[in-house]
N, C-alpha and C positions, 0 to 999 in steps of 0.2 A: 504493500500500500504506500509506503513512503516514496518509492520511486515514481509512482503515479502522481503524487503530490508535486514532486520536483519537476516532472515532465510538464505538469500543468503550469507551474511557475515559469518554466522556460518558455512555454507556449505564450503565456501572458507577456513575457519579455518581447517575443517576436511581434506580437500585435502592437505593443507599445512602441517598438522601434519604427514600424511602418507609419503609425500615427505621428510620432515625434518627427520623423523625417518630413512628413507632409507639412506639419506645423512650422518646422524650421525653414522649409523651402518658401512657404508663404511669407514668413517673417523676413527672410533674406531678400525676397523680391521687393518688399516695401522699403526696408531701411538700409539694405546693402548686406552682402554676405558677412563681412568681418564684423560689422556692427551687430548683426543678429547673433553671431557666434558668441561675442562678448556678453551680450545681454542674456542669452540662454544659459551660459555658464554662471553668471552672477545670480540669476533666478534659482538655478540648481544649488548653488552654494547656500543661499538663504534658506531654501527648502530643507536641505540636509541639516543645517544648523537648527532650524525650528524643530525638526523631528527629534534630533538629539536632546534638545532642551525639554520638549514635551515628554520624552521617554525617561527623563531624569538621569541621563548619562552623565558621568563625572569627568569625561574627557581624558581619563588616565592613559588611554592608548597613545596619546600624543607624546608621552614620555619615552616611547619606544621608537620614535621616528629615526633616530640615529642608527638603529639596528637594521633598518630596511636597506637592502642592496640598492645601489645607486640606479641601476637599470629599471627597477620597479617603478620609479618616478616617471619613467617614459610613458606610463599609462595615461598620465594627464595630457601629454603631448599627443598621444594617439587619439584621445577623446576629441581634441581640436581637429585632427586630421579626419576623423570619422564624421563629425558634424559638417566640416567644410565640404567633404566629398559628397555627402548626402545632399546638402543644400545646393551644391553645384550641379549634380547629375539629375535629380528628380524632376526639376522643371524642364529639362532638355529631353529626357527619354521616358518620363512617366514614372509614377510610384511603383507600379508593378514590374516594369523592366529593370529599374534600378534595384529594387528589392530582390529580384531574381538573381541578378549579378552578385549582389552582396551575399546572398545565402549560399550560392554555389562556391564562391571564393572562401567564405567563412568555413564551410564544411571541409574544403580541401586543407585549409590552414589548421583547423582544429584536429583533423585526422593526423597531420604531421606532428602536431604538438603531442597528441595522445601517444603516437608510436615512439616518439623520441623522449617523452617524459621531460620536456623542456622546462627550465626554471623550477625544478622541484615538483612539477605536477606528477600525479600518479601515471606510471607508464602502462599503457595497454598494448597487448600483443597485436601486431599488424597481421591482417589476413588479406589475401589478394581479393577476396570477395568485397572488401571495403572499397576497392577501386571500382568494382562493378556498381556498387551503390552510388558512388559519386558520379560515375558515368551515366547511370540511369537518371540521376538528379539533373545532370547537365542536359541530357536529352529532353527531359521534361521542361527544363528552363527554356531550351531552344523552341520547343513547341509553343510555350507561352509567349515568346517574343515574336512569333510570326504575325505580321500585320495584315 
């Protein structure tokens, strides 16, 4: 049962990403790409801070920041890359097409990370059938992209 819960949470994430990309694209068309990225991150920062305060968190985790490997902070930079690329691509090729490209590439990258156990992630055994799954996903994506 817990795996179904986490699959549901992951599915919610996918839906949120598609809606977020759409919202950010609309925002970028109105105020500009970089301005929208800055505002989106500021709103996100305020939202996280509010959640932490409401939940009564004591912010003690911040005392461990020096223990975090330097490369992990690149996640913040990647967040900017993600928002920029989504805001740039969705208005040009559509939400469905952009999301399809995102998902196919995300699966390929995630499969590599799983197989290699990159950055301390749990390593999962690679099976050639995994490539078939990615290939079928890419074929399905191509079918979706037919105009």
